[in-house]
C-alpha positions as CSV (number, residue, x, y, z in Angstrom):
1,X,22.4,-34.2,-10.4
2,X,23.5,-37.7,-11.0
3,X,24.8,-35.9,-14.7
4,X,26.8,-33.6,-12.7
5,X,28.3,-35.8,-10.8
6,X,29.3,-38.1,-13.2
7,X,31.1,-35.4,-15.2
8,X,33.0,-34.3,-12.0
9,X,33.9,-38.0,-11.3
10,X,34.8,-38.9,-14.8
11,X,37.2,-35.8,-15.1
12,X,39.1,-36.0,-11.8
13,X,39.8,-39.7,-12.7
14,X,42.3,-38.4,-15.3
15,X,44.5,-36.1,-12.7
16,X,43.8,-37.4,-9.2
17,X,46.4,-40.3,-8.8
18,X,49.8,-39.0,-7.2
19,X,53.0,-41.0,-8.4
20,X,53.6,-42.4,-4.7
21,X,55.9,-45.0,-4.2
22,X,55.4,-48.4,-2.3
23,X,53.5,-48.1,1.1
24,X,55.9,-47.7,4.4
25,X,54.2,-50.0,6.2
26,X,52.1,-53.1,5.5
27,X,48.5,-51.7,7.1
28,X,46.0,-54.3,8.8
29,X,43.0,-54.8,6.7
30,X,39.4,-55.6,8.1
31,X,37.0,-56.7,5.3
32,X,33.5,-55.3,6.3
33,X,30.2,-56.6,4.5
34,X,28.6,-53.7,3.0
35,X,24.5,-53.5,2.8
36,X,24.8,-53.3,-1.2
37,X,26.5,-56.4,-1.1
38,X,29.8,-55.5,-1.3
39,X,33.0,-56.6,0.6
40,X,34.9,-53.0,1.7
41,X,38.5,-53.5,2.6
42,X,39.4,-50.9,5.1
43,X,43.3,-50.8,6.1
44,X,44.9,-49.4,9.5
45,X,47.9,-47.9,9.8
46,X,49.0,-47.5,13.6
47,X,51.4,-45.0,15.2
48,X,54.6,-46.3,16.9
49,X,52.4,-45.3,21.0
50,X,49.2,-45.6,21.4
51,X,47.0,-43.4,18.9
52,X,46.3,-40.0,20.7
53,X,43.8,-39.6,18.1
54,X,42.4,-41.2,14.8
55,X,42.7,-39.9,11.1
56,X,39.2,-41.2,8.5
57,X,41.0,-40.9,5.4
58,X,39.0,-40.9,1.9
59,X,41.6,-41.4,-1.4
60,X,41.1,-40.1,-4.2
61,X,39.4,-41.8,-7.3
62,X,40.9,-44.4,-9.2
63,X,43.5,-44.1,-6.3
64,X,44.3,-46.0,-3.1
65,X,45.0,-45.8,0.4
66,X,48.5,-47.7,0.7
67,X,49.5,-44.9,-2.4
68,X,49.6,-42.0,-0.1
69,X,53.2,-42.9,1.6
70,X,54.3,-39.5,2.3
71,X,50.8,-38.3,4.0
72,X,50.4,-41.6,6.2
73,X,53.6,-41.3,7.7
74,X,53.2,-37.8,8.3
75,X,50.0,-38.1,10.0
76,X,50.8,-41.4,11.9
77,X,54.1,-39.0,13.0
78,X,51.6,-36.6,14.4
79,X,50.6,-39.9,16.8
80,X,47.5,-40.6,14.8
81,X,46.4,-43.9,13.7
82,X,44.9,-43.9,9.9
83,X,41.5,-45.5,8.8
84,X,41.1,-45.5,5.1
85,X,38.5,-47.4,3.3
86,X,39.4,-49.0,-0.9
87,X,36.4,-47.1,-2.3
88,X,35.0,-49.3,-5.4
89,X,36.2,-46.5,-7.9
90,X,40.2,-47.7,-6.8
91,X,42.3,-49.2,-9.4
92,X,42.9,-52.0,-7.0
93,X,39.2,-52.5,-6.2
94,X,38.0,-55.5,-8.0
95,X,35.0,-53.6,-8.7
96,X,36.8,-50.6,-10.7
97,X,35.1,-50.5,-14.3
98,X,32.4,-52.8,-13.2
99,X,30.2,-50.2,-11.2
100,X,29.0,-46.6,-12.7
101,X,30.1,-43.2,-11.4
102,X,26.8,-42.4,-9.8
103,X,26.9,-45.7,-8.1
104,X,30.9,-45.3,-6.8
105,X,29.3,-41.7,-5.2
106,X,27.0,-43.7,-3.4
107,X,29.0,-46.1,-2.5
108,X,31.8,-44.2,-1.1
109,X,29.0,-42.5,1.7
110,X,28.8,-46.0,2.2
111,X,32.3,-46.7,3.3
112,X,32.4,-43.7,5.2
113,X,29.8,-44.6,7.5
114,X,31.0,-48.2,7.9
115,X,35.0,-46.6,8.2
116,X,33.3,-44.3,10.9
117,X,31.5,-47.1,12.8
118,X,34.8,-49.2,12.9
119,X,36.5,-45.9,14.4
120,X,34.2,-45.6,17.0
121,X,34.4,-49.5,18.2
122,X,37.7,-49.8,17.7
123,X,39.2,-46.7,19.3
124,X,36.7,-45.0,21.6
125,X,36.9,-41.8,22.7
126,X,39.6,-40.6,20.8
127,X,39.4,-37.8,18.3
128,X,38.6,-37.8,14.9
129,X,40.2,-35.8,11.7
130,X,38.4,-36.3,8.3
131,X,41.4,-36.2,5.7
132,X,40.3,-36.4,1.9
133,X,42.6,-35.8,-1.2
134,X,40.6,-34.8,-4.1
135,X,37.4,-36.2,-4.9
136,X,38.1,-37.9,-0.9
137,X,38.1,-34.4,0.0
138,X,34.4,-34.3,-0.8
139,X,33.7,-37.2,1.5
140,X,35.1,-35.6,4.0
141,X,33.1,-32.7,3.6
142,X,29.9,-34.7,3.5
143,X,30.8,-36.2,6.8
144,X,30.8,-32.6,8.6
145,X,27.2,-31.6,7.2
146,X,28.2,-30.6,3.6
147,X,26.1,-31.1,0.9
148,X,23.1,-31.6,2.8
149,X,20.7,-31.8,0.3
150,X,22.6,-35.0,-0.4
151,X,21.2,-36.2,2.3
152,X,24.1,-38.6,3.7
153,X,24.7,-38.7,7.4
154,X,27.1,-36.1,9.3
155,X,29.7,-37.9,11.9
156,X,29.4,-36.1,15.2
157,X,32.7,-38.0,16.0
158,X,34.5,-35.9,13.2
159,X,36.3,-32.6,15.1
160,X,38.5,-31.6,12.2
161,X,38.3,-31.4,8.4
162,X,41.9,-32.0,6.4
163,X,41.7,-31.5,2.9
164,X,44.1,-31.8,-0.1
165,X,42.8,-30.6,-3.5
166,X,39.6,-30.7,-3.9
167,X,36.9,-31.5,-7.1
168,X,36.6,-27.5,-7.2
169,X,33.0,-26.7,-8.2
170,X,31.0,-29.2,-9.5
171,X,27.8,-27.4,-11.6
172,X,24.6,-27.9,-10.1
173,X,26.3,-29.9,-7.3
174,X,28.8,-27.7,-5.2
175,X,28.0,-24.0,-5.3
176,X,28.3,-20.9,-3.2
177,X,26.5,-22.4,0.1
178,X,27.4,-26.4,-0.7
179,X,29.3,-26.1,2.6
180,X,27.6,-23.5,4.5
181,X,26.9,-25.7,7.2
182,X,30.0,-27.3,7.5
183,X,31.1,-25.7,10.8
184,X,33.6,-27.7,12.0
185,X,37.4,-25.7,11.7
186,X,38.5,-27.1,8.1
187,X,42.3,-26.5,6.3
188,X,42.6,-26.7,3.1
189,X,45.7,-27.2,1.1
190,X,46.4,-26.4,-2.6
191,X,48.4,-24.9,-5.2
192,X,48.6,-22.1,-7.7
193,X,48.5,-24.8,-10.3
194,X,45.9,-26.8,-8.9
195,X,43.5,-27.5,-11.6
196,X,42.0,-30.6,-13.5
197,X,42.2,-30.3,-16.9
198,X,38.7,-30.0,-18.4
199,X,37.4,-29.7,-15.3
200,X,38.7,-27.0,-13.0
201,X,40.5,-24.5,-14.9
202,X,40.9,-21.6,-12.5
203,X,43.0,-23.3,-9.1
204,X,40.8,-20.3,-7.1
205,X,37.8,-22.7,-7.5
206,X,39.5,-24.8,-4.6
207,X,38.8,-21.7,-2.4
208,X,35.1,-22.6,-1.6
209,X,36.0,-25.3,0.3
210,X,38.0,-23.0,2.7
211,X,36.2,-19.6,2.5
212,X,33.1,-20.9,2.6
213,X,32.5,-23.2,5.8
214,X,31.0,-21.4,9.1
215,X,33.4,-22.7,11.3
216,X,36.8,-21.4,11.4
217,X,39.3,-22.4,8.3
218,X,42.5,-22.1,6.9
219,X,44.0,-22.2,3.4
220,X,47.4,-23.1,2.6
221,X,48.5,-22.7,-0.6
222,X,51.8,-23.7,-2.1
223,X,53.3,-21.7,-5.4
224,X,53.7,-24.4,-7.7
225,X,51.5,-26.7,-6.2
226,X,49.3,-28.7,-8.6
227,X,46.7,-31.3,-8.0
228,X,48.8,-34.1,-7.0
229,X,51.3,-31.7,-4.8
230,X,50.1,-34.4,-1.4
231,X,52.5,-36.9,-2.9
232,X,55.1,-34.2,-3.4
233,X,57.6,-35.2,-0.6
234,X,59.6,-31.1,-1.0
235,X,56.3,-29.7,-0.7
236,X,54.5,-32.2,2.1
237,X,57.6,-30.7,4.0
238,X,56.8,-27.1,3.4
239,X,53.5,-27.2,4.5
240,X,53.8,-30.0,7.5
241,X,54.1,-27.1,10.4
242,X,51.2,-25.5,9.3
243,X,49.0,-28.6,9.2
244,X,50.6,-29.9,12.2
245,X,49.8,-26.9,14.1
246,X,46.1,-27.6,13.2
247,X,46.3,-31.4,14.2
248,X,47.8,-29.7,17.3
249,X,44.7,-26.7,17.9
250,X,41.8,-28.8,16.3
251,X,42.4,-32.3,17.1
252,X,44.3,-32.4,20.2
253,X,43.5,-29.6,21.6
254,X,47.4,-28.1,22.3
255,X,48.4,-24.5,22.2
256,X,47.8,-22.7,18.7
257,X,51.3,-21.5,17.0
258,X,52.2,-18.8,14.8
259,X,53.0,-21.8,11.6
260,X,48.9,-22.2,11.8
261,X,47.7,-18.6,12.7
262,X,49.1,-16.9,9.9
263,X,46.7,-19.0,7.7
264,X,43.6,-18.3,9.3
265,X,41.0,-16.8,7.3
266,X,38.7,-13.7,8.8
267,X,35.2,-14.8,8.8
268,X,32.3,-13.7,7.6
269,X,34.6,-12.1,4.8
270,X,37.3,-13.5,2.8
271,X,40.2,-13.1,3.5
272,X,44.0,-13.1,1.9
273,X,45.3,-16.4,1.5
274,X,48.7,-17.5,3.8
275,X,51.6,-18.7,1.5
276,X,53.5,-21.0,1.9
277,X,57.1,-19.9,2.0
């Protein structure tokens, strides 16, 4: 399995760094000492008003939280605080290039647990949305019970999962039943050009992250959307009505809207995907 994870991480490093602008606001930074003797920086963005919920965010391999300006602005605009650890594989981490891909994967599991603990302390009682991009999507799915063979702890505080692109099907690690234990509402945002050179040749490989969960799920596929679609302002504006509806219904317990319903996948069979217009 270690070789499999190394393959996935090494390849994702080539295409999981969106071309984002500088951060839209200076976040608070909290330093947490990890059990494996690291100093983990955790970034915290607050909405303008008192938060209605919290985002637990995991960035793509080699990227960093503040790079996701377009996404973070929209999430805080929904009234959500954002809590995002800086994983050691990040280009902004002092450990980048000093740890193996296997160690980086294990470190991400530790990072997400510590960030979750911090959310529980600082935002007690608020609903939590697990959000990830690229390799960070896998971190979010694991928090919700995906890949149980890894033995990573699930997060009882998470209410729903929002995934932007994915690592695809990592051979030997992510099979057809990898996410069958995920019962939380899940939304996947991908595109018909969402490939990872040398690793994800077929954009349809991302669909397993929505189609094979046991809970309610939604699939938004954008025409022309590639692996860095989360950093594209035009695409984010295009998909946001559906994303906002997902947050409203499955995180904030508000009424469902047509903008969300059209992307719902029927279960147990796989269904037609909704195409963002």
